[in-house]
ROKENU-938231 format. One record per residue (C-alpha): residue in one letter; x, y negated, z negated. Coordinates in steps of 0.1 Angstrom, whole numbers, padded with zeros to 4 digits, always signed. Layout:
N
AXYZ...
This chain:
282
X+0000+0000+0000X+0012-0035+0007X+0003-0068-0009X-0019-0094+0009X+0010-0118+0006X+0031-0095+0028X+0006-0099+0057X-0006-0126+0080X-0040-0124+0097X-0041-0137+0133X-0075-0146+0148X-0075-0158+0185X-0106-0179+0191X-0120-0192+0224X-0149-0210+0209X-0167-0213+0242X-0202-0213+0228X-0223-0214+0196X-0223-0176+0193X-0185-0175+0192X-0185-0202+0165X-0211-0183+0145X-0190-0152+0148X-0159-0169+0136X-0176-0185+0106X-0188-0151+0095X-0155-0135+0101X-0137-0161+0080X-0163-0159+0053X-0158-0122+0051X-0121-0125+0048X-0123-0152+0022X-0147-0131+0001X-0127-0098+0003X-0090-0106+0002X-0072-0131-0020X-0038-0145-0011X-0036-0135+0025X-0025-0161+0050X-0050-0166+0079X-0042-0183+0112X-0069-0192+0137X-0053-0198+0170X-0075-0218+0193X-0074-0205+0227X-0079-0237+0247X-0105-0264+0241X-0110-0286+0210X-0092-0280+0176X-0107-0258+0150X-0115-0272+0116X-0125-0242+0096X-0118-0235+0059X-0089-0212+0048X-0070-0215+0080X-0037-0227+0093X-0047-0236+0128X-0027-0235+0161X-0043-0251+0191X-0037-0243+0228X-0054-0272+0246X-0037-0269+0280X-0049-0235+0291X-0067-0204+0281X-0046-0173+0271X-0054-0149+0243X-0020-0131+0247X-0001-0163+0246X-0022-0175+0216X-0015-0144+0195X+0022-0143+0203X+0025-0180+0194X+0007-0175+0161X+0029-0145+0151X+0060-0165+0159X+0051-0190+0132X+0050-0164+0105X+0076-0145+0085X+0055-0118+0068X+0066-0081+0073X+0031-0072+0084X+0008-0087+0110X-0030-0081+0112X-0046-0090+0145X-0084-0093+0145X-0111-0105+0168X-0131-0135+0156X-0163-0113+0155X-0150-0087+0131X-0167-0087+0097X-0150-0073+0066X-0164-0057+0034X-0149-0057-0001X-0120-0033-0005X-0112-0030+0032X-0076-0042+0028X-0068-0019+0000X-0084+0010+0018X-0067+0004+0051X-0032+0000+0035X-0036+0029+0011X-0023+0053+0038X+0010+0034+0038X+0020+0052+0006X+0023+0090+0008X+0005+0100+0040X+0013+0133+0056X+0008+0143+0092X+0011+0181+0098X+0028+0184+0065X+0054+0158+0071X+0055+0124+0052X+0049+0095+0075X+0045+0057+0072X+0022+0045+0100X+0037+0013+0116X+0004+0006+0134X-0030+0014+0119X-0066+0004+0127X-0098+0006+0107X-0128+0024+0122X-0152+0000+0139X-0190+0000+0134X-0209-0016+0162X-0246-0024+0169X-0247-0004+0201X-0229+0026+0216X-0193+0018+0226X-0160+0037+0223X-0161+0073+0212X-0141+0065+0180X-0167+0039+0169X-0198+0044+0148X-0231+0029+0158X-0252+0010+0132X-0272-0021+0139X-0267-0051+0116X-0273-0078+0141X-0246-0099+0158X-0235-0133+0171X-0271-0143+0181X-0276-0155+0146X-0294-0123+0133X-0264-0109+0113X-0278-0088+0084X-0250-0095+0060X-0265-0077+0030X-0274-0047+0051X-0238-0044+0062X-0224-0048+0027X-0248-0022+0013X-0238+0002+0042X-0201-0004+0036X-0203+0001-0002X-0220+0035+0002X-0201+0046+0033X-0188+0082+0035X-0169+0090+0066X-0178+0122+0083X-0142+0126+0096X-0126+0113+0064X-0089+0104+0066X-0062+0095+0090X-0065+0104+0127X-0047+0092+0158X-0063+0061+0174X-0060+0025+0183X-0084-0005+0184X-0086-0040+0173X-0083-0050+0146X-0049-0035+0139X-0022-0038+0112X+0013-0036+0127X+0048-0038+0112X+0064-0070+0123X+0097-0052+0132X+0077-0031+0157X+0059-0061+0171X+0092-0079+0176X+0108-0048+0192X+0082-0045+0219X+0077-0082+0224X+0041-0085+0213X+0015-0090+0241X+0024-0094+0277X+0013-0129+0286X+0009-0119+0323X-0026-0106+0313X-0037-0141+0306X-0058-0162+0311X-0085-0136+0301X-0063-0110+0284X-0083-0079+0295X-0060-0048+0296X-0036-0067+0274X-0045-0045+0244X-0041-0013+0264X-0007-0025+0276X+0003-0032+0239X-0008+0003+0229X+0012+0018+0257X+0043-0001+0245X+0038+0010+0209X+0036+0046+0221X+0066+0041+0244X+0087+0029+0214X+0080+0062+0197X+0053+0052+0174X+0020+0070+0171X-0009+0046+0163X-0034+0058+0137X-0069+0050+0126X-0080+0051+0090X-0116+0063+0091X-0121+0055+0054X-0118+0018+0062X-0147+0004+0083X-0151-0030+0099X-0183-0043+0116X-0179-0057+0151X-0206-0080+0166X-0193-0068+0200X-0196-0083+0234X-0191-0120+0224X-0160-0127+0244X-0176-0124+0278X-0150-0099+0291X-0176-0078+0309X-0195-0107+0323X-0197-0103+0361X-0183-0139+0364X-0150-0126+0349X-0147-0095+0371X-0119-0111+0391X-0097-0114+0360X-0104-0078+0350X-0096-0064+0385X-0064-0085+0387X-0053-0073+0353X-0059-0036+0363X-0037-0043+0394X-0010-0059+0373X-0010-0030+0349X-0004-0006+0378X+0023-0028+0393X+0041-0030+0359X+0039+0006+0348X+0037+0024+0382X+0005+0042+0375X-0032+0035+0367X-0042+0030+0330X-0062+0060+0318X-0094+0059+0298X-0087+0095+0288X-0074+0093+0252X-0070+0055+0252X-0091+0051+0220X-0077+0082+0204X-0041+0072+0213X-0035+0107+0226X-0026+0099+0262X+0007+0109+0276X+0029+0083+0293X+0045+0094+0326X+0083+0096+0326X+0107+0076+0347X+0111+0107+0369X+0074+0108+0374X+0073+0073+0387X+0071+0050+0357X+0085+0016+0366X+0085+0000+0331X+0116+0014+0313X+0127-0010+0285X+0159-0005+0265X+0139+0000+0233X+0120+0031+0247X+0120+0058+0221X+0136+0036+0194X+0116+0051+0166X+0120+0087+0179X+0085+0099+0172
């Protein structure tokens, strides 16, 4: 387990509409109510400055870019751990202690491990990724059922209790690992789609297995960023093409949420071959 003072929370925030502002206010309130002494940075991804309580704000006014925004915010910190969250993730009491409890004496196949990248399990109002749970507590439309969520979280018992392989936002990552792989690839901006997948691939390439702690749950309003809005299809398609040109193969959906996919070798045509590949020898 780590102390909150050893971690910085990074929240990229576009703030394009009232729904996104509503989501951020609820996200910040949930962090304020559940973790004492943790530094939180809202990094404004273009547009006007943020003036929210409990934040140290960074503002990108010249262009949109979630990957740039998160990288810049991390660069202003010196904590050994970084926690990256969307602005529409909602936290319940005890989440930080539960998430980080596996950093003590966790074992995988009988061997002691210390996960350098770990995610909580997401609960969403509608069906999504296979590693998420579906439970409706409203969303960014102003209908968030806060008490319903808190009651659910307090009495939650995971069916698949414990640590399993997986990766999703939010995620806790050791700063040393973040620095090694260079954080996000800013070439996925301005929209950032596929940037998370690229980051996961780099984590795996460094020799680290990402994990998900199913005993720690976080509610996700979901679909507030506009990523899947048809008007943004050009960004998504361009980023798929960039991923392929960088890595030499198409990104797979098979095992992406479970973090069980296999990365092709250089001999199999992989084009991205950094000098830190396999550094952690996992």
